[in-house]
C-alpha positions in Angstrom: -90.7 -44.8 59.9 -93.4 -46.2 57.4 -95.1 -43.3 57.6 -92.4 -41.3 56.3 -91.4 -43.4 53.6 -95.0 -43.1 52.3 -94.6 -39.7 52.5 -91.8 -39.8 50.6 -93.2 -41.9 48.0 -95.9 -39.5 47.9 -94.1 -36.6 47.1 -92.1 -38.0 44.8 -94.9 -38.8 42.6 -96.3 -34.9 43.2 -93.0 -34.3 41.7 -93.2 -36.7 38.9 -96.6 -35.5 38.2 -95.3 -31.6 38.2 -92.7 -32.4 35.8 -94.7 -34.2 33.7 -97.2 -31.6 33.1 -98.2 -30.9 29.4 -97.0 -34.1 27.9 -98.9 -36.4 30.7 -97.3 -38.7 34.0 -97.2 -41.6 31.1 -95.0 -39.7 29.0 -92.9 -38.7 31.2 -92.3 -42.2 32.8 -91.8 -43.4 29.3 -88.9 -40.8 28.7 -87.5 -41.8 32.0 -87.4 -45.0 30.7 -86.1 -45.0 27.4 -82.8 -43.1 29.2 -82.5 -45.8 31.8 -82.3 -48.2 29.3 -79.9 -46.2 27.1 -78.0 -46.1 30.4 -77.4 -49.7 31.0 -76.0 -50.2 28.1 -74.1 -47.1 27.1 -70.6 -47.8 25.9 -70.9 -51.8 26.8 -69.2 -54.6 25.1 -71.7 -56.5 24.2 -69.9 -59.8 23.8 -69.6 -59.5 28.0 -72.9 -57.5 29.3 -76.4 -57.6 28.1 -79.9 -56.2 29.3 -82.6 -58.6 29.8 -85.6 -57.9 27.7 -88.2 -57.3 30.7 -86.9 -54.1 32.8 -88.6 -54.3 35.7 -87.5 -56.1 38.7 -89.4 -57.0 42.0 -87.7 -59.3 44.4 -88.4 -61.1 47.8 -85.0 -60.6 49.8 -83.9 -62.3 53.1 -80.9 -61.3 55.2 -78.9 -62.5 58.6 -76.4 -59.5 59.8 -74.8 -58.9 63.3 -73.3 -55.8 64.4 -70.4 -56.0 66.9 -69.9 -52.5 68.9 -66.8 -52.7 71.1 -66.0 -49.6 73.2 -62.8 -48.9 75.4 -63.0 -46.3 78.3 -59.9 -46.1 80.3 -60.2 -44.0 83.6 -56.9 -42.1 84.8 -56.1 -42.2 88.5 -58.8 -44.4 89.4 -58.2 -44.0 93.1 -59.7 -40.6 92.9 -63.3 -42.3 92.0 -63.0 -45.5 93.5 -60.5 -46.3 96.6 -60.3 -49.8 96.2 -58.6 -49.4 92.7 -54.8 -48.1 91.5 -53.9 -46.2 89.1 -55.6 -46.7 85.5 -58.5 -48.8 84.8 -60.2 -50.1 81.5 -64.0 -50.6 81.2 -64.5 -52.5 77.6 -68.5 -53.3 77.0 -69.0 -55.1 73.8 -72.4 -55.2 72.2 -73.0 -58.1 70.4 -75.9 -58.7 68.7 -77.2 -62.1 68.2 -77.6 -62.8 64.1 -81.0 -60.9 63.0 -83.0 -62.1 60.8 -85.1 -59.8 58.3 -87.5 -60.2 55.7 -88.1 -57.5 53.1 -89.4 -56.5 49.5 -87.0 -54.8 46.7 -88.4 -52.8 44.1 -86.7 -51.1 41.0 -86.4 -50.2 37.3 -82.8 -51.5 35.4 -80.7 -51.2 38.9 -82.5 -47.9 40.4 -84.8 -49.1 43.1 -85.8 -49.2 46.8 -86.1 -51.9 49.7 -87.2 -52.0 53.2 -87.0 -55.0 55.9 -88.9 -56.2 58.7 -86.7 -58.1 61.7 -88.3 -61.2 61.9 -85.8 -62.1 64.7 -82.8 -61.4 66.7 -81.6 -58.1 67.6 -85.1 -56.3 66.4 -83.5 -53.8 64.5 -84.5 -52.1 61.1 -83.0 -51.7 57.7 -83.9 -49.1 54.9 -81.5 -49.8 51.8 -81.6 -47.9 48.8 -79.6 -48.9 45.3 -78.4 -47.5 42.5 -76.5 -49.5 39.5 -74.8 -48.7 36.1 -72.6 -50.0 33.3 -69.3 -48.8 35.3 -70.8 -47.4 39.0 -73.0 -48.7 41.5 -74.2 -46.3 44.9 -75.7 -48.5 47.9 -77.6 -46.9 51.1 -77.7 -48.9 54.3 -79.6 -47.3 57.3 -79.7 -50.1 60.8 -81.2 -49.4 63.7 -80.6 -51.8 66.7 -80.3 -52.0 70.6 -78.9 -54.2 73.4 -79.0 -54.0 77.2 -77.4 -56.8 77.8 -73.7 -56.6 76.8 -70.6 -58.1 77.7 -68.0 -56.0 79.7 -64.2 -56.7 80.1 -63.3 -54.6 83.6 -59.0 -54.4 84.3 -56.9 -52.8 86.9 -55.0 -53.0 89.9 -57.4 -53.7 92.6 -56.7 -53.9 96.6 -56.0 -57.7 97.7 -54.6 -57.3 101.0 -53.4 -55.2 103.7 -50.5 -55.7 106.0 -50.3 -55.4 109.4 -48.8 -52.2 109.4 -51.9 -50.8 107.3 -50.2 -50.9 103.8 -52.6 -51.5 101.5 -51.4 -54.1 98.9 -53.2 -54.0 94.9 -52.5 -56.8 92.9 -54.1 -56.9 89.0 -57.9 -57.5 88.7 -60.3 -58.6 85.7 -63.9 -59.0 85.5 -65.5 -61.0 82.3 -69.3 -61.3 82.1 -72.2 -59.9 80.6 -74.3 -56.8 82.6 -77.6 -55.9 82.8 -78.4 -52.3 81.9 -81.5 -50.9 83.6 -81.7 -48.9 79.6 -80.6 -50.5 76.3 -77.7 -49.1 74.5 -79.4 -47.7 70.8 -77.1 -47.5 68.0 -78.3 -46.2 64.3 -75.8 -46.7 61.8 -75.9 -45.3 58.1 -73.5 -46.9 55.5 -73.2 -45.2 52.2 -70.8 -46.5 49.8 -70.2 -46.0 45.8 -67.9 -47.6 43.3 -66.5 -47.1 40.1 -64.8 -49.9 37.7 -62.6 -49.0 35.1 -63.1 -51.6 32.7 -66.8 -51.2 32.7 -67.3 -51.9 29.3 -66.7 -55.7 30.0 -67.1 -56.1 33.7 -70.8 -54.8 35.4 -71.4 -54.1 38.9 -75.0 -54.3 38.6 -74.6 -57.9 37.5 -73.3 -58.9 40.6 -75.6 -57.3 42.8 -78.9 -56.1 41.6 -78.8 -58.3 38.0 -80.0 -55.3 35.9 -78.0 -56.5 33.5 -76.4 -59.9 32.8 -72.8 -60.7 32.5 -71.9 -62.8 29.5 -68.4 -63.8 30.0 -66.1 -63.8 32.8 -63.8 -60.5 33.4 -62.3 -58.6 35.8 -61.6 -54.8 36.4 -59.9 -52.7 38.9 -62.6 -51.0 41.3 -62.2 -47.4 42.8 -64.4 -47.1 46.2 -65.8 -44.7 48.4 -67.3 -44.7 51.8 -69.3 -42.7 54.4 -69.9 -43.8 57.4 -72.0 -42.2 60.3 -73.3 -43.8 63.6 -75.1 -42.8 66.9 -74.6 -44.6 70.1 -77.0 -43.7 73.3 -77.3 -44.8 76.5 -78.3 -41.3 78.4 -81.0 -41.9 80.1 -81.4 -41.8 84.6 -81.1 -45.8 84.2 -77.8 -46.0 83.3 -76.0 -43.3 85.6 -73.9 -46.3 86.6 -72.8 -47.3 83.1 -71.6 -43.5 82.2 -69.9 -43.8 85.6 -67.5 -46.1 84.1 -67.5 -44.8 80.5 -65.5 -41.1 81.8 -69.1 -39.6 82.2 -69.7 -40.3 78.5 -73.7 -41.1 77.4 -73.6 -40.6 73.6 -71.6 -40.4 70.7 -71.3 -39.7 67.1 -68.9 -40.9 64.4 -68.5 -39.9 61.2 -65.8 -41.0 58.8 -65.1 -40.8 55.1 -63.0 -43.6 53.3 -61.8 -44.0 50.0 -59.5 -46.8 47.9 -58.7 -48.7 45.0 -59.0 -52.8 44.6 -60.2 -55.4 42.5 -63.4 -57.3 41.2 -63.4 -60.3 39.1 -66.8 -61.7 37.6 -66.9 -65.3 36.9 -69.0 -67.1 34.7 -68.6 -70.7 35.1 -71.8 -72.0 33.4 -74.6 -69.9 31.6 -76.7 -67.9 33.9 -74.1 -68.4 36.7 -72.2 -65.6 37.9 -69.9 -65.7 41.0 -68.4 -62.0 41.7 -65.4 -61.3 44.3 -64.6 -57.6 45.1 -62.1 -56.1 48.1 -60.7 -52.7 48.4 -58.6 -51.4 51.0 -59.3 -48.1 52.2 -57.9 -45.2 53.9 -60.2 -43.2 56.1 -58.9 -39.7 55.6 -62.1 -37.6 57.8 -62.7 -39.6 61.2 -64.2 -36.9 63.7 -65.9 -38.3 67.0 -68.3 -36.1 68.9 -69.1 -37.0 72.4 -71.6 -35.6 75.2 -70.8 -36.0 78.6 -72.7 -36.2 81.9 -72.5 -36.2 85.8 -75.3 -37.7 88.1 -76.2 -37.8 91.7 -74.9 -41.5 91.6 -71.6 -39.7 90.9 -72.3 -37.3 93.4 -72.3 -39.7 96.0 -69.4 -41.6 95.2 -67.2 -38.7 95.0 -68.5 -37.3 98.6 -69.6 -40.8 101.0 -67.7 -43.8 98.6 -68.7 -46.2 96.6 -70.3 -48.7 99.2 -72.7 -45.7 100.1 -74.0 -45.5 96.8 -75.7 -49.3 96.5 -78.7 -47.3 98.8 -79.8 -45.3 95.6 -82.1 -47.6 93.4 -81.9 -47.5 89.7 -85.3 -45.6 89.5 -83.3 -43.1 91.8 -80.5 -42.1 89.5 -80.7 -38.9 88.1 -78.3 -37.5 85.1 -77.6 -34.1 83.7 -75.0 -32.5 81.2 -71.6 -32.2 82.6 -70.5 -29.2 84.4 -67.1 -29.2 83.1 -67.1 -30.8 79.6 -70.8 -31.0 78.7 -69.9 -31.9 74.5 -66.4 -32.9 73.2 -65.1 -33.1 69.4 -62.3 -34.6 68.0 -60.7 -35.7 65.1 -58.9 -39.0 64.9 -55.7 -40.1 63.1 -55.9 -41.4 59.4 -56.4 -45.1 59.3 -57.0 -48.1 57.3 -60.1 -49.5 56.8 -61.5 -52.5 54.2 -64.3 -53.3 52.3 -65.1 -56.7 50.7 -67.8 -58.4 49.3 -69.0 -62.1 47.6 -71.6 -62.3 45.1 -73.2 -65.4 43.8 -76.0 -65.2 40.9 -78.1 -67.6 39.2 -80.8 -66.8 36.3 -83.2 -69.5 35.7 -84.8 -68.2 32.9 -85.4 -64.6 31.4 -87.6 -64.0 34.3 -87.1 -66.1 37.7 -83.4 -64.9 39.4 -81.7 -66.2 42.2 -79.1 -64.6 44.2 -76.8 -64.2 47.5 -74.2 -61.7 48.8 -72.5 -61.0 51.6 -70.8 -58.1 52.6 -67.7 -57.1 55.8 -67.4 -53.5 57.2 -65.2 -52.2 59.8 -64.9 -48.9 61.6 -62.7 -47.7 64.1 -62.5 -44.2 66.5 -60.1 -42.8 69.3 -59.8 -39.8 71.6 -57.7 -39.5 74.4 -59.4 -42.0 76.6 -62.3 -43.3 74.8 -62.0 -45.5 71.6 -64.2 -48.1 70.0 -64.6 -50.1 66.5 -67.5 -51.4 65.1 -67.8 -54.6 62.7 -70.6 -54.9 60.7 -71.4 -57.8 58.2 -74.7 -59.0 56.6 -75.7 -61.8 53.9 -78.7 -61.2 51.8 -80.4 -63.9 49.7 -82.9 -63.1 47.0 -85.5 -64.9 45.0 -86.5 -62.4 41.8 -88.7 -61.8 39.1 -88.5 -59.6 36.3 -91.9 -57.9 34.6 
């Protein structure tokens, strides 16, 4: 991953050199800086918004984040697969990571910058972010990788409870709630791309609250339009997880795409010089909600269907083998329109013209559903930053 980042930076530098041929790289960079300087304060009310004299920013960032992925699989007519069950059964693994701690560096010019964070504790994930902000808009990209091999599980249905003297099977409600150890971890990658536009960008600044590339001098609020694109990939399609796939309706991997848009409100409160408290909330409608599933058969499933669940225990975890489902290997579906919500809270303080502090948090919720499979992902993070202007 780091090598890819360095390669990307090298390509950007080569591109800049090519574009600047004839005038020199320094000349091109100077012109680009002048353009970004003018964009930072273009059309704003200087009584409310100002630009710091020093345009460059280098920030040390720390982050605490947590992802809560809950899946739901309903197996119809479970007695066909599990003789001791009757009717439909529900299997709900919940992959809730421990709060993860990251440390990273952000560097940028007038709100345009790149950040990379390293995990120092928790879910052992990685985070790559990119941000671009102007007077009336903000664009953020966040990619998060995480995995878990010890999910919480809720298992419910009607199980065999007794056999009467005349041989009648008696079933009763059964539930199981505990953690289970997987043969191989469930791996998830999420990508968030969100963009915002302030209708009162002349007096209220998104950039002042979230990257301090400009300064909010007076309190102001604004209606804000927001759009969000979300993509996630979750996979556990390894031989060692054949038993998990058996309870997940043969699903071993799935991808989700969602696009949402809405209108909300942002308010920047300046209670004292150098101090800014900003709150933003945007109800959203998810109008594009697509999911793609990959299903697998296995030698474990073959044995359960032919010999029963008791004999399936003879297969050691290392003896499991999976293969693409013969009947329905890949399935794509569109879910119905759903409601979503995007919320942020930020606290910023500028000690002087060079040194600044910032802390902000965000919460997002995403849902998807098919006929026998559904899921939801809650994702939140809190960032704290110490920065210097250059």
